[in-house]
N, C-alpha and C positions, 0 to 999 in steps of 0.2 A: 602504310601501316606505319605509324613511329617506333624506333626501334625502341629496345624493354632498356638502351644508355640514357633514351628524352624521356620513355616516360615514369623512370625514376628521378630526373634529374626535377619531373613535371610534378611530384610528391613532395620535394623537397622543397619546394620552394613555397605552394601548398603551405605546407607545415612553417615555415617560413613568416611568409605573410599574415598566415590567422592568430600568431605565436606574436607577434609584432602589433597584431590589431589590438588582443583580447588583455594583453600585462601590458605592452609597455612600458612604463620606467618598474613596473612593479605590481604584483597586487595584496596593496596595500589592504585588504581584508583583512586575509594569513598572516600578516606579516603583520601585523595589527597583537590580535591577541593569541596567534600556535608556536611553542616555540621555536631558533629556526631545528633544535636538534629534536623535534618532538617525533614518531614515527611513529606508523598506523596503517592499520587493513580498509580498503575498502571493494564493492564488488559492483558491477555493469549488471543491470538486474530488466526481467523484461515485464513490458506491465501491456503487452499487446501480441496478435499472434500475426505469425508472418517467416518469411525470411528473412536470419542475416546477413552482416554486410556489413565490412568497418575492422573487422576481429585485427586482421597483417598490422590496417591502420592505424591500429587505437594502439601499437604498440609504438610504432613508429613513433604518435607521435609522445607518447611516458619515456619513448628513452629518449629521445630531441630533450625531453624540458627533463629529463633527468638520469641521465644512463646508472644510475643506480639504483635506478627503478624495479621489483621483481613481479613481472608477471605471470599467469598463471590461464591458461586457458582452456573451458572448458566444453565454450558450444566453437566448434569453428566455424572459418567463411561458408554462406551457402546450407546452411544446415535451418529447416525449419525448428521452430522454437513458439514458446507457448509462454502465458502468463503466469510470471513468478519464476522463470528460469535465470538462472545464473550463467553469462557468459562467459565474464571473465573474474578474476581478483587482481585487484592491485595492493603491494607491499613498499612502506617506504617513509620517507622524506611527507608527511601531511604537506607539508607547505609546497609543494610538488603536484603532490596526487592534485588539492585543489586548482593550482596550476591551473595541471590538465585537463581538471572535467568536465568543465563548458565544451572548447572547441573539439573533446573526443566524442563528450556525448552527442553535438553536435555534427559532426562527420557519421557516425556510425548509426543517428536517423536519417539521417538525408537517404544514406548507400543502401540500408535497412528498407528504405519506403520500395527504392528504385528498383530495389533485387526483387521482390518481395509481387512488385507490381510488373517485372521481366518472367517472372517463374512463368502467371497466371498465362504469356502469350506463346509461351516454352513447352507449358503443360497443352495448352489452344492445338497447338501445330507439331503433335505428338503427331509421331508415323505418320506424315506425311513430304518431309524428304526439303522443309521447306524452312531457314532459318528466318529468327526472326533480328533484323539490325535499330539500332540506337541512331541516333541522329545530331546534328549541331547543336539544336536545342539545350540547350547546358547553360544550367548557372556560370556566369562571367567569373572566374578564377579557378571553380571548383571540378575542370569537363575532366581531370583526369578520374579522380576519385567516383566520380555520375557513371565515367565506361567501364570503368574497375567495377561498379555493384553493377553495370550490365553484363558484363562477364561470369562473375561466382555466380550469377544467375541458371547459365545457359547461353544467353542472347551470346547476338556477333556485335564485332565494334565496327559500325561505318569507319571513313575515311574520319581524324582525329581533327587535322582543322584543315584551314585554305591548303597547309604546304604540302604534304602528304595524297593527294590525288587531283586528279582534272577532272569537276563534275560539270558541264557544261548547262545550264539549266537556262529555263524560257528570257530571260534579261540576255544571259546568252550569249542566246543565240540569238533574239530579234534589237542586241546592240551592233554583234558579231555580223547582221545583212541577209540568215539561213544560218539552216543544219550545213551546207556542205563548208558552208565560209568559215562556219568556226569550225570546223574538225578540221578541217583544211590550216586554216589559220594554227590550229590548237599544234596536232602535228609539227609544225614548221619551227612551232618554240622550241618543241621539248628536243628535236634535231639541232637547230641550234644553239639550243639551253644545254645540250650533251644530259637532257635528264628522263629517268625511263620513271615517268609516272603512268598505273591509271588512268583512262580513259571514262566517266561516265557521261551518259548524255539522257539528259530528259528528253520525254514522248508527248505532247500533246494529245495523239492523234494517229490509225493508224497512217492516217498517209505520210506523220514526221516519223514514224517507224519506218518504212519500207524508205525514204529520204536517208535513215542515218543508216540501214544496212549495206546499201549505194557507197560508204563511205568506209576507209580501211581505220584499223586501228583504235577499235569500237572496242571495249574489256566489255560494257553492262550499258545495260538496256530500263533507266527509271521509267517506270506506264507513272504514270503522275494521275491521280482522278479519275481513272477507269473504270470502265463497268462491268460486271461477272462478267462482259458477254465477250466484248471486247480485248480484256484479258487473254483470254483464252484465245482469240484469233490472234491476239499479238501474239503469245507463243509458239502457236504455232506457225507463222509469219517467222524468226522466228531461231527461229529450231535449238541449233548450236550453235549457233552463229559468234555468239557473244551470249551473258550473263544476263538474268532477266529480275526487277526488284520493280514490283508494286511500294507504291507512295498516295497515300493524300484517301483518307477516308478508310484507315485500319483501322480500328477496335478488337475490342472481343466477343460485338458480334459478327465481324469481319472476315475476321483474319483467318480463320480457317476456309472460308468458305478465296477467300484471295489465291488461298495454300494451293487449293485443291486446281486451279485455272492451273498450277502447271508451273508459277514464278518460282526462279531458285530464294529469293528472298520475300520479309513483304520489311519493310522500316518503318519506325514510329516517334512522332517526335512524343508522344502522349507517355513515354519510359522514366524521362528524366523529365518530363516543365510540367506533368500535373501529379503530381503527387505527394501526400499530406506523409510527415513523415514521423514513423516510427514512432510509441513512446518507450524511453529507454531512462532511464535513470542511474546515478552514481550512491547507493549509500556506503555508510562506513558500518567496519562488521566492529564492535566495541568486544 
């Protein structure tokens, strides 16, 4: 996984790019009708039930726009919210509040939707010992905050990107000439380049599971689109030799059954690619 320093750098880049995109040369709507020295207060209002996320990120956005803005947080990241709740209140320059409004709400709405979806899976897995993982099926440019939202809700992050873990999927295996060839070449590559990256290998059937088990230095086997029966068989074959992960056909109706097959993890792209933003708004406090 990426370091905390790398993660903070990603957040900083998201903020910088979003402000550039949204503000450009200036917020002319506010500049035109709000005095430069005007002070105001506004709060973030919840308009839909779910789990809130993005509160700490909102503070980062507000302080990037204007370090003098004062933020009072009433509901922390990860908490359940209902219609009418006030998440936070911001006080200071009216122009600055309006400049930050849309980006802050967009981020909080997206992160809260992901947190709400993730929490459903976390609750469904309660008591099984299996953890829910996200994937790289994220919105380009804002992966860091989407994966942050998964963590806020109690889920776990898979690899962040292509550079922090090795994942040999079906196309890698086919292009490399087979499972053994792909893994052997990968191990040689890691040695030659003095890298200590963990290796995950995708299996499409039980025969491929056995081929993977015959190779060295595999951290986790990803059981792709296995049914329940073959997932149980695969878990028995693998034992404690490496970690196990189920992927494909993971949804609210199947996730617990896959967990009960004994896998360590289940991964679902739906956590980040199939959500509808939570309804939040910023309202002036007069």
